[in-house]
TILUM-707782 format. One line per 8 residues: number of its first residue (from 1); their letters; for each residue y, z, x negated of C-alpha. Coordinates in Angstrom, 2 decimals. Layout:
BEGIN
NUM> a> Y Z X | ...
% end
This chain:
BEGIN
1> mtisirpt> 0.00 0.00 0.00 | 3.39 -1.01 -1.39 | 6.13 1.59 -1.10 | 9.84 0.96 -1.43 | 12.52 3.60 -1.86 | 15.64 3.18 0.24 | 18.56 5.37 1.39 | 17.81 7.57 4.36
9> vpadvpll> 19.61 6.60 7.57 | 20.24 8.76 10.66 | 17.51 6.90 12.61 | 14.97 8.29 10.09 | 15.75 11.93 10.93 | 13.11 12.37 13.70 | 10.45 11.09 11.26 | 11.26 13.58 8.48
17> ppieqsag> 10.00 16.93 9.89 | 6.40 15.64 10.31 | 6.45 14.52 6.66 | 7.73 17.91 5.53 | 5.13 19.64 7.73 | 2.31 17.51 6.33 | 3.38 18.23 2.74 | 3.74 21.94 3.56
25> elfrtvpe> 0.16 22.18 4.81 | -0.92 22.15 1.18 | 0.43 25.71 0.88 | -2.56 26.85 2.98 | -4.60 26.41 -0.24 | -2.57 29.21 -1.92 | -3.46 32.37 0.05 | -0.31 34.34 -0.78
33> lawiadgd> 1.88 31.35 0.19 | -0.09 30.06 3.19 | 2.60 31.41 5.55 | 4.96 28.70 4.28 | 2.90 26.07 6.13 | 4.02 27.76 9.35 | 7.68 27.94 8.31 | 10.62 26.00 9.60
41> nippqrhl> 11.42 22.50 8.43 | 14.90 21.29 7.58 | 16.83 21.12 10.88 | 17.91 17.63 12.04 | 21.60 18.55 11.78 | 21.14 19.53 8.13 | 19.40 16.20 7.45 | 22.36 14.39 9.01
49> eliaggac> 24.81 16.36 6.83 | 22.85 15.54 3.68 | 22.48 11.87 4.66 | 26.25 11.67 5.17 | 26.62 12.83 1.55 | 24.78 9.71 0.40 | 22.09 11.32 -1.73 | 18.95 11.08 0.40
57> wvaeaedg> 16.08 8.61 0.16 | 12.87 7.76 1.96 | 9.69 6.13 0.72 | 8.87 3.36 3.18 | 5.61 1.45 3.45 | 5.44 -2.29 4.20 | 4.62 -1.49 7.83 | 7.82 0.56 8.19
65> slagflaa> 6.12 3.96 8.21 | 7.61 6.66 6.01 | 5.50 8.30 3.31 | 8.06 10.74 1.95 | 11.67 11.74 1.56 | 14.03 13.35 -0.90 | 17.08 15.21 0.43 | 19.76 16.06 -2.12
73> qqtedalh> 23.40 16.98 -2.38 | 25.95 16.13 -5.02 | 27.67 19.11 -6.63 | 30.41 19.18 -9.26 | 28.13 18.26 -12.19 | 24.63 17.87 -10.74 | 22.58 16.41 -7.93 | 20.74 19.28 -6.28
81> iwelsvrq> 17.41 18.43 -4.65 | 16.93 20.50 -1.51 | 13.60 18.98 -0.52 | 11.08 16.48 -1.81 | 8.18 15.93 0.58 | 5.38 13.38 0.55 | 2.83 13.16 3.36 | -0.51 14.59 2.25
89> dqqrrgig> -2.33 11.29 2.72 | 0.19 9.61 0.37 | 0.30 12.21 -2.41 | -0.78 11.55 -5.99 | 0.38 7.92 -5.84 | 3.65 8.27 -7.76 | 5.87 8.39 -4.67 | 7.50 11.69 -5.60
97> ramigeaa> 8.05 10.44 -9.15 | 9.66 7.26 -7.80 | 12.01 9.24 -5.56 | 12.99 11.51 -8.48 | 13.68 8.34 -10.47 | 15.93 7.07 -7.68 | 17.77 10.40 -7.58 | 18.20 10.38 -11.37
105> afareqgl> 19.58 6.83 -11.29 | 22.05 7.82 -8.55 | 23.12 10.93 -10.50 | 23.64 8.83 -13.62 | 25.74 6.29 -11.67 | 27.86 9.14 -10.31 | 28.46 10.49 -13.83 | 26.55 13.70 -13.12
113> qaltlstf> 24.90 15.68 -15.89 | 21.66 16.79 -14.24 | 19.25 17.06 -11.36 | 18.62 20.64 -10.22 | 16.24 22.26 -7.77 | 14.46 25.51 -6.99 | 10.72 25.65 -6.57 | 7.56 27.76 -6.75
121> vgvawnep> 6.33 28.90 -10.14 | 2.71 28.09 -10.94 | 2.04 26.02 -7.82 | 0.54 22.75 -9.10 | 2.66 20.42 -6.96 | 5.84 22.41 -7.65 | 7.02 23.76 -11.04 | 4.23 22.20 -13.16
129> myrrlgfm> 4.76 18.79 -11.55 | 8.51 18.95 -12.09 | 7.94 19.91 -15.74 | 5.85 16.76 -16.17 | 8.77 14.78 -14.76 | 11.19 16.24 -17.32 | 12.63 19.31 -15.60 | 12.99 22.57 -17.52
137> vlspedcd> 12.73 26.06 -16.03 | 16.00 27.95 -16.30 | 16.05 31.63 -17.13 | 18.14 33.70 -14.69 | 20.95 33.94 -17.27 | 20.94 30.14 -17.70 | 21.52 29.56 -13.98 | 25.08 28.83 -12.96
145> arlqdilr> 26.61 30.65 -9.99 | 25.47 27.91 -7.58 | 21.81 28.18 -8.60 | 21.99 31.98 -8.62 | 23.30 31.85 -5.04 | 20.47 29.52 -4.01 | 17.85 31.86 -5.49 | 19.52 34.90 -3.83
153> nelaaglh> 19.48 33.11 -0.47 | 15.78 32.29 -0.92 | 15.07 35.94 -1.66 | 16.97 36.95 1.49 | 14.86 34.42 3.44 | 11.65 36.14 2.33 | 10.66 34.22 -0.78 | 9.61 36.49 -3.63
161> serrcamr> 11.81 36.13 -6.70 | 8.87 36.26 -9.12 | 7.40 33.16 -7.44 | 10.63 31.11 -7.53 | 12.54 29.43 -10.32 | 15.46 27.11 -10.78 | 14.90 23.94 -12.78 | 17.18 21.36 -14.37
169> mhiarvaa> 16.65 17.84 -15.68 | 19.35 16.57 -18.03 | 20.58 13.09 -17.14 | 21.58 10.89 -20.05 | 24.87 9.20 -19.32 | 25.02 5.45 -19.44 | 27.30 4.24 -22.22 | 30.33 2.25 -21.07
177> a> 30.08 -1.46 -21.81
% end
């Protein structure tokens, strides 16, 4: 199946929660995190806000079905990834990697310095996967105020701080011609 990455449009919003839910089902394989599979997905209004910011993409199959999405937001010096989800039946095919590549290209074009995100430590399809893609785990003292706030909000939402980390991928700037 051929997949293409394209910008997310408002008409895609109803199709995104089932993708996030499918991807989240994988948490049932980690007993202490299984409850996440029953958690809330990104609300439609939040998707619309992120789409309006211009930093969201979907992975679309030839038949028009969606296999995954990446929802991000541009900050002062980075593109922060709020969610990367790939349907379970489409995982391990390079779709997530392709969407990260699209996000990195966008960040580079915008003159940003990095991609950032927060994720679960030690969960195979989270922190270790992002490391393989070039992200580095940030120590708490290396997190800027924005990332510290994100981690604090996650803690307040019930995520355990020892299971979460912030990560950063440096984006090489394109030299001016």
